[in-house]
N, C-alpha and C positions, 0 to 999 in steps of 0.2 A: 726431562727427567734425569736426575743425577743418580747413578748407580755406583755403589761401592764394590759390586761384584766384579770378578775378572771377566774378560771378554769371551769366555766360553762356559760360563757358570751353568746355565740351564742345560745345555747339551751334555756337559760333563756329568751333571747329576743324573740325567736320563740314561747315559751310557752305563753308569754304575748299576742302575736298575736292570738294564738289558742283560748285563753279564750275570746278574742273579737269576733272571728268567731262564737263561740257557741251562741252568742246573735244576730247573723245575718243570721241564717240558711235560713229563708224564703226569706229574701232580696236577698241572693246570689243564691238561688235555689240549695242548697246543703243539705245533710242529715248527721246527727249524727247517726251512726249505733250502736244500743244497743243490748246486748245479743248475739253478734257475737264473740267477743273476749275481753280480758281484755284491759284496757287502753282506750284511745280516738281514735275513728276511724271515719274519715270524708270522705264521698263519694262526690267527685267533678265531677263525670261523669260516673261511672259504671252503676248505676241505676238512680241516680239523674240527672236532665237535665243540671245543671250548668248554667253559664252566663258569660258575659264579665267581670263583677265585680268579679266573682269567679276566673276567670283566673288571674286577677290582684292580688287578695288576695293570691292565691296559689303561685304566683311568689314572692311576698313579704315575705311570710313565708319561702320559699325555700332559700331566701337570708338573712334570719334572721333579716329582717326589716332594713337592712343596704343599702337600695336602694330606689329610687323613680321610680315607674313604671306607665306608662300612655299610652293611645292610642292617636296617633296624625295622622293628614291627610297626605297622600303622593300620589304618582302615581306609576303605573306599566304599562309597555307597553302591548298592545294587537294587534291583527291583524287589528283592526279598529282604532288604535291610543291609546294614553295614557288614562288610566282609573284612576279615583280617587280611592285610595286604603288605607285601614287602616294599620298603622304601629305601632308596639309595641316598645315604647321607654323605655330604662332602663338606669338609671344613678346612679353612686355611687362614693362616696369619700372614700370608704373602699373596694377597688377592691380585695385585697387579702382575706380578711375575708368574704366578701359577695359572691364572685365568686368561689374561690378555696377551702376555708375551709368549705363552706356551700353549694353553689349551684351545684357544679360540680357533674355530674352523675357517680360517680366512684364506686358504690357498686352494684354488681350483686347479687340480692336476688333470689336464685334459689334452688328449691328442685325438687323431682321427679314429683310433681304435681303443682308447682307454679313457675312463673317467673315474675320479675319486675326489673326495674332499680331504684336503691335507690339514693336519693340525700337529701340535707338539712343538718342541723347541727348535726343530729345523727351520721353522718360520723366522726365528730370530736371526738365523744366519743369512737367509735370503733377504730379509728385511725389505721386501718389495711392496708390502701393504702400507697404505697411508697411516695405519695405526702406529707403525714403528717410527715414522717421522714425527707424529704427534708426541710420542713418548720418548723420543730421542734415544733409541736403543738399537744396537746391532751387535751380534756376536761374531767372532772370528775363530771358530773352533777348528780342530783338526778332523773331527768327526761329528756327524749330526744324527739326530734321532727324530723320526716322524711317525705319525699314525695316519693310515689311509682308511677312510670309510668308503669301501668299494666292494663290489661283488666278485672281482677277479684279482689274482696276484699280478703285480706289475712285472713287466718284462725288462730286459736290460736297457731299452731305450728310455723308460721312465726313470730307472735308477740313474742313468747318465744325465738326464735332464735335471733331476733334483740335485745331483752332485754339482753340476755346472752352476746352477742358480745359487747354491749354498757355498760355492768356492772351496769344495773339498773333492777328493778323489772318490770314484764310485765304490771302492773297497771300504771307504770310511762312512758309508751310509747304512743306517739301521732303520728298517721299516717294519712296523707292526700293522698287519692288515686284518680287518674284520668287516664283513657286510653288516648293514643295518639289520638284516633279517637273520641275525645270529644272537646267541645269548650274550656273549661278551660285547659284540658290536652295539646291541641295543642299550646295554648298560653304560657304555662310555658316552653315548649320546645323551641319555637322561642325567648323566653326571654333570651336565653343564648348567645347573641351576644358578650357582653363584656367578659363573662366567657370563651368562646372558644378562644378569643384573648389572655386572660391571661394564659390559660392553654398551648396554643401554645408557648407563650414566655417562659414559664417554661420548656417545652420540648426542646426548642432550647438553653437552658442554659443561658437565659437572667436573670439578677438580677431583679426579679419582685418587690422588695421593691422600685425600681426606679419609679414605676407607682403610681402616686398620685391619679388620678381620671380617670373615664372612662364613656363614653356614647355610646349607640348603638341604631340603628334603624333596624328593620326587618319587612318585609311584613307579615301580619297575613294570612296564607294560608286558602283556603277553607277547612272545616273540612272533613276529609276522611271518606268514608262510612264504611271502615274497617281499622284495625290497620296498615296493610301493606301499604295501600295507604297513610294513615296519616303519617306514618314514612317517606315515600318518600317525601311528600310535606313539612313537617316541616324541614327536613334536607336540602332540596333544598333551602328553604327560607333563611337559614343561609349561606350555602355554595355559593349560587349564587345571593342572594339578600340583604345580611346584610352589613351595614356600621357601622364601629366603629371608634371612636376617643379617643385616650388615651393621657393624659398629663403626661410627664415623665421628669426625671432629668438625669444628667450625660452627658457623651460624646455623640457626634453624630456619631462617627466612628463605634461603635458597632451596632448602629441602622441601619446604611447603610449596614453593612455587613450581618446581618440576615434578613433585611427587605423583600427582594424578597421571602423568604421562609415563611413569616408570614401569608399572606392571604391563602385561600384555594387553590389558583393557585400554591402555592409552593409544592403541592403534585402531584405525577405522575398520581394519579387517578382523578385529577380534569378535569372537562369538560363533564362528563357523568352524567345522572340523578342518584340520589342516589340509587334508587331501583335496578338498574343494578349492581352497585357496591356491594350492600348489598347481592344480590343473589349470586354473585361471591364469597363472603366471607362466604357462608353457613349460611346466616342470623344471623351472630354473629358480633355485633358491635366491639367486642374486637379483632376480627381477621382482622379488616380493618386498613389501614394506619392511625395511629393516627395524622399524620400531615395534613390529609385532613380536620379535624374538626376545622375549623376557619372561620371567616367572609370572605365575598367576597372582601371587601375593608377595609383596616386599615390605619388610619392617626395618626401619632404621633406628638404632639406638645412638643418640648423640652422647658420647662419653664425657663431653665437656659441660653440657648444659643439663644433662639428665632427662631430656625430652625424648619421647618415643613417638615416631611417626609411622603410620601404617596405611598401605594403599593396595587396592585390588582385592580379589577374593577367588576362591576355588569355584570352578564350574563343573560339578559332578555329572551334570546331564550330558555334556560333551564327552566326558571321560567314559561314562557308561556306554554310550554309542560307539565310541572308538575302540574300547576294549571288548565289546561284545557281551556286556554284563546285563 
């Protein structure tokens, strides 16, 4: 993948957003944690309450500012009929950079005493995932920005490990931390509608440079009272409630061939609540079928041929069970 961007573009864009956040701490109900570790450490939900606006901001940083994120009205079925329900909308005209090179949660941050899922543009500096070899991309920034989906704030050892892997000093690491069982944390997870579709296409061998733009809608689930409940609800929101539309180029035959495997229904594990599948995998995301992680419904508009292809469907029965409706 040939990029015209400088070799620190994504992290530079994210750093600009982090500097803006430092002037909005009270407004967003987030905290800048001082004296805990070197660098910049922002708490979006561990001890800080967070907010809807914090969830939007967290998502924007996670995508290096290459997206527009908003909350729009929608509906979701319940036993008493349709309910008005908030949806998280994400749109981008830079889907490869925003979703795969930045947003994808591909870094398992793990020690004997700490675990979090790492995402954001810091991954492009470490470039240790196979994805970066496939896309031929790596950044050499002076500072990196990452999002940690975890229930605790990282200590100095985690900061130093990330700095070492990203080839920067610990003082030049900015980390934004939110548990899944927080308002901002749950929002940044369900903001991965387009990202999961893009990653699925990559796994299926599709030329992702054919994707020009993408937009996705996902119901914002009730915040889980604990991380396990929250993990189930956020994943169910995408697997069974997310809709994505992609604008693509090229031939229609390749789309028709892989299309049935593109939504989450293309996985043999589809149809069961996420927590059941997670337990079966020993509570390890990376032991689950990677083809499960995609939106419930995907529509592709071929801008060259005018054809529209649609695959998958919403499963409101699982959503009702998961959300307690």
